[in-house]
C-alpha positions as CSV (number, residue, x, y, z in Angstrom):
1,X,120.9,152.3,94.9
2,X,122.5,149.1,94.6
3,X,121.4,147.0,91.9
4,X,122.9,143.6,93.8
5,X,120.2,144.9,96.7
6,X,117.2,144.9,94.7
7,X,118.1,141.1,93.3
8,X,118.9,139.7,96.7
9,X,117.3,142.2,99.4
10,X,119.5,142.0,102.1
11,X,122.5,139.4,102.6
12,X,121.2,138.4,105.8
13,X,118.2,137.1,104.4
14,X,120.0,135.3,102.2
15,X,121.8,133.7,104.4
16,X,119.1,132.6,106.3
17,X,117.1,131.5,103.5
18,X,120.2,129.6,102.1
19,X,120.6,127.8,105.5
20,X,116.6,127.1,105.9
21,X,117.0,125.2,102.7
22,X,119.6,123.1,103.9
23,X,117.8,122.0,106.8
24,X,114.7,121.5,104.8
25,X,116.5,119.4,102.2
26,X,118.1,117.4,105.1
27,X,115.0,116.8,106.7
28,X,113.2,115.9,103.6
29,X,115.8,113.1,102.7
30,X,115.3,111.9,106.2
31,X,111.7,111.3,106.1
32,X,111.4,110.3,102.4
33,X,114.2,107.7,103.8
34,X,112.5,106.8,107.3
35,X,108.6,107.1,105.1
36,X,110.3,105.1,102.4
37,X,109.4,103.8,99.0
38,X,105.6,105.2,100.1
39,X,106.3,108.3,100.0
40,X,107.9,108.4,95.9
41,X,105.7,105.5,94.1
42,X,102.8,106.0,92.5
43,X,100.6,107.7,94.7
44,X,96.8,107.8,96.1
45,X,95.1,110.9,96.4
46,X,95.6,111.0,99.9
47,X,99.7,110.2,100.0
48,X,99.9,112.8,97.0
49,X,98.0,115.5,99.1
50,X,100.2,114.5,102.3
51,X,103.6,115.1,100.0
52,X,102.2,118.4,98.8
53,X,101.3,119.7,102.5
54,X,104.9,118.8,103.6
55,X,106.1,120.8,100.6
56,X,104.3,123.6,101.2
57,X,105.5,123.9,104.7
58,X,109.2,123.5,103.7
59,X,108.4,126.5,101.4
60,X,106.7,128.3,104.0
61,X,109.5,127.6,106.7
62,X,112.5,128.4,104.0
63,X,110.9,131.8,102.3
64,X,108.8,133.3,104.7
65,X,109.7,135.7,107.3
66,X,106.8,135.3,109.3
67,X,106.8,131.3,109.5
68,X,110.0,130.4,111.8
69,X,112.1,127.2,110.3
70,X,111.5,125.3,113.2
71,X,107.6,125.8,113.4
72,X,107.8,124.3,109.5
73,X,109.9,121.4,111.0
74,X,107.3,120.5,113.8
75,X,104.7,121.2,111.6
76,X,106.2,118.3,109.0
77,X,107.3,116.6,111.6
78,X,103.7,116.3,113.1
79,X,102.1,115.6,109.6
80,X,104.3,113.0,108.8
81,X,103.7,111.4,112.4
82,X,100.1,111.7,111.8
83,X,100.2,110.3,108.5
84,X,102.1,106.8,110.0
85,X,99.8,106.6,112.7
86,X,96.9,106.7,109.9
87,X,98.6,103.5,107.6
88,X,99.4,102.3,110.9
89,X,95.8,102.2,111.8
90,X,94.9,101.5,108.0
91,X,96.7,98.3,108.0
92,X,95.4,97.0,111.4
93,X,91.8,98.0,111.2
94,X,89.8,97.1,108.5
95,X,86.8,99.8,108.8
96,X,89.8,102.5,108.7
97,X,91.0,101.7,105.7
98,X,87.5,101.8,104.3
99,X,86.7,104.9,105.7
100,X,89.9,106.2,104.4
101,X,91.2,104.6,101.3
102,X,89.1,104.0,98.0
103,X,88.8,100.6,96.1
104,X,89.5,100.2,92.7
105,X,86.7,100.4,90.3
106,X,85.9,98.0,87.3
107,X,84.7,100.0,84.3
108,X,84.9,97.6,81.5
109,X,83.6,94.0,82.4
110,X,84.2,91.8,79.4
111,X,83.9,94.2,76.6
112,X,81.3,96.5,77.6
113,X,81.8,99.8,79.7
114,X,80.0,100.0,83.1
115,X,78.5,103.4,82.7
116,X,77.4,103.4,86.3
117,X,80.7,103.1,87.4
118,X,82.5,105.8,84.5
119,X,79.8,108.2,85.8
120,X,80.9,107.8,89.3
121,X,84.2,107.7,88.9
122,X,84.0,110.7,86.2
123,X,85.9,108.5,84.0
124,X,85.1,108.7,80.1
125,X,84.9,106.7,77.4
126,X,87.5,108.2,75.4
127,X,89.8,107.9,78.7
128,X,89.2,104.4,78.8
129,X,90.1,103.5,75.2
130,X,92.9,105.9,75.2
131,X,94.1,103.1,78.1
132,X,93.0,100.2,76.0
133,X,95.1,101.9,73.1
134,X,98.3,102.3,74.9
135,X,98.3,98.7,76.1
136,X,97.5,97.8,72.5
137,X,94.3,96.6,73.5
138,X,90.7,97.0,72.0
139,X,87.4,96.6,74.3
140,X,86.6,93.4,72.5
141,X,89.7,91.4,73.7
142,X,89.9,92.9,77.5
143,X,88.1,91.3,80.5
144,X,88.4,94.0,82.8
145,X,89.8,97.7,82.6
146,X,90.5,98.9,86.6
147,X,90.9,102.8,87.7
148,X,93.3,101.6,90.4
149,X,93.3,104.2,93.9
150,X,96.2,106.0,92.1
151,X,94.2,107.2,88.8
152,X,95.9,104.6,86.7
153,X,93.7,102.4,84.5
154,X,94.7,98.8,84.6
155,X,94.2,96.5,81.3
156,X,93.5,93.0,81.7
157,X,93.4,90.8,78.8
158,X,90.6,88.3,78.2
159,X,91.1,85.1,79.3
160,X,88.9,82.3,79.8
161,X,88.3,83.1,83.5
162,X,84.9,84.1,85.3
163,X,84.9,87.1,87.5
164,X,84.3,85.6,90.9
165,X,87.7,83.0,90.1
166,X,89.8,86.0,89.5
167,X,91.9,86.7,92.7
168,X,93.3,89.8,91.9
169,X,89.9,91.1,91.5
170,X,88.5,90.5,94.7
171,X,88.8,94.1,95.5
172,X,87.5,95.6,93.4
173,X,84.4,97.5,93.1
174,X,81.9,95.9,90.9
175,X,78.7,96.7,89.9
176,X,75.8,95.6,92.0
177,X,73.7,93.7,88.5
178,X,77.4,92.6,87.3
179,X,77.9,90.9,90.6
180,X,73.9,89.5,90.5
181,X,74.5,88.1,87.1
182,X,77.9,86.2,87.9
183,X,76.3,84.5,91.0
184,X,73.5,83.7,89.2
185,X,75.8,81.9,86.2
186,X,77.4,79.7,89.4
């Protein structure tokens, strides 16, 4: 038996695989250009899942005989159209955004850990301390640490500003007790 056949299967399958790979490469490059930076920048969970789905569909169309390339192209096109429509709806209707997107969550306020938020987001004190060290801070010299929608921890250094006056904190989920304290101070 020919050893080459063991490595490559039959040559027709190899040619089909190469042609499918070229087709999907061109398709994905075009989609990334059409969708823009959203597909390649810091991804929120939803965008990340869409990108994984597109990659999985492309791999299926390239490698699986049971999935014709055009069916995989149609599936990818459908997913991308749905993604485009959903992001359009999110930008135009607040109720859709609330349904689909998460909000940033405050994990540290004025150097104190917000235990309730940490439990809800399943972020440990160690993970927060790691982010503080990475940014060269300690809990004593930060106003806030925020878990962003893409999973990053943002560290905001201590300043002489109240939470209610910090315009970048408007969309951040804060614990109710903290909002009550801030309101009582005014």
